N, C-alpha and C positions, 0 to 999 in steps of 0.2 A: 738173799735172792728174791727177786720179784718175778711174777709170771704175768706176761702181757700177751693175751691171745694164746697162741701156741708157742710163743717164744719164751725162753727162760732168760732173764737178765741178771747180770751180776751188778747189783747196786749196793755200794757201801755207804754208810752214813759217815759224816765228817764231824770231828770235834771242833771246838772253837779255834784251836791252834791250827787246824787244817783248812780253815775257810778259804785260804788263798788257793787251794786246790779245787775249789768248787767249779770254776770255769772249765778246767780240764775234764772233770768228772761229768759235767753237764754235756760237754761236747762228745765224750765217749758214749753217753747214753743216747744222744741224738743219732750218732753214727750207727750204734748197735740197732736202734729201732728203725733206722733209715727213714726218718720222718722229715728231714729238711735237707735241701740241696746246699752245696757250699755257697757262701755269699759271694756275689760278683765283686764285692769290694776287696776280697782276698787276692785278686789278680792285679797285676800292674795297670792294666787298662781300666779296671774298675776304680783303682785309686786315683788315676789321672782324671777320670770322669768326676769323681768326688771333688777333687781340687778345683776343676773348672766350674762345677756347680757352686761351690762355696765362693769362688772369686766372683762369679756372676751375682750371687746374693750380696756380697760386699759392695759391689759397684752399683747395684740398683737400689741399695738401701734396705733390703729386706732382712739382712743379718747384721748383727753387731760386728764391726770390723775386728775388734780385739778377740771376741769369742770365736768367730769363724776363722780368724787368722791362727789361733791356737789349734783349732781342729786341723787346719792345713799343715801346721807344723808337726803335730803328733801323728795324725792319721795319713798324711800325704808325704811330706818331706822326709821324715824319718823312715817310714815304711818303704819309700821308693829309693832309699840309699842316698839321700841328700843331693838331689839334682841341682845343678847350678842355676837352672831356670827359675827356681823358687827362692834362691838365696837372698835376693833383694827384699822380697816380701817378708821372709822370716827375720831378716835383720830389723825391719820396722816393728814386727811383732815382739821380738825380744827386747827392744827398747821400751815398749809399753810396760813390760814386766818389771823394769827397773823403776826405782822411785823417781818421779818427775813432777815438777809443779804443774798445776792445771793448764796454764797457757801452752806449755811445751807438749802436754798430752794431746792438745788439739792438733798440733803440727804432726805428731806421730800418727794419730788417727787418720789425718789427711794423707800421710805417706802410705799407710796400709791400703787405703782405698785406691790411690793412684797406682801403686804397684800391682794390685789385683787387676786393675784395668790394663796395665801394660802386659801382664801375663796373658790375659785374654786376647790381646792384639797380636801376640807373638806367634811363632811357628808351633 
């Protein structure tokens, strides 16, 4: 137990085998201390905002298309329950992860950028 101000906290230490539980323990401590509001990205609207922001960064060249595309895949598409509107973009990103010769990678990169632009133009 640790004491913080007038509050008494239940904080357990983790062994090496329990390191995977660190995130949950950290979130429990934050909630118990009431020191951080929930992240807006944890809402569907926040996730869509992240996806749009990443697509904009891809199209204006401020983000690496493959890296930002993976973030959209893992933090957007999967967390938003695989919306069809992102399927074409994710298809290009998944092709990047497959082994391809360099000239083909340039076409895939171009496809990621174009699909990010189409997504931004859509409804």
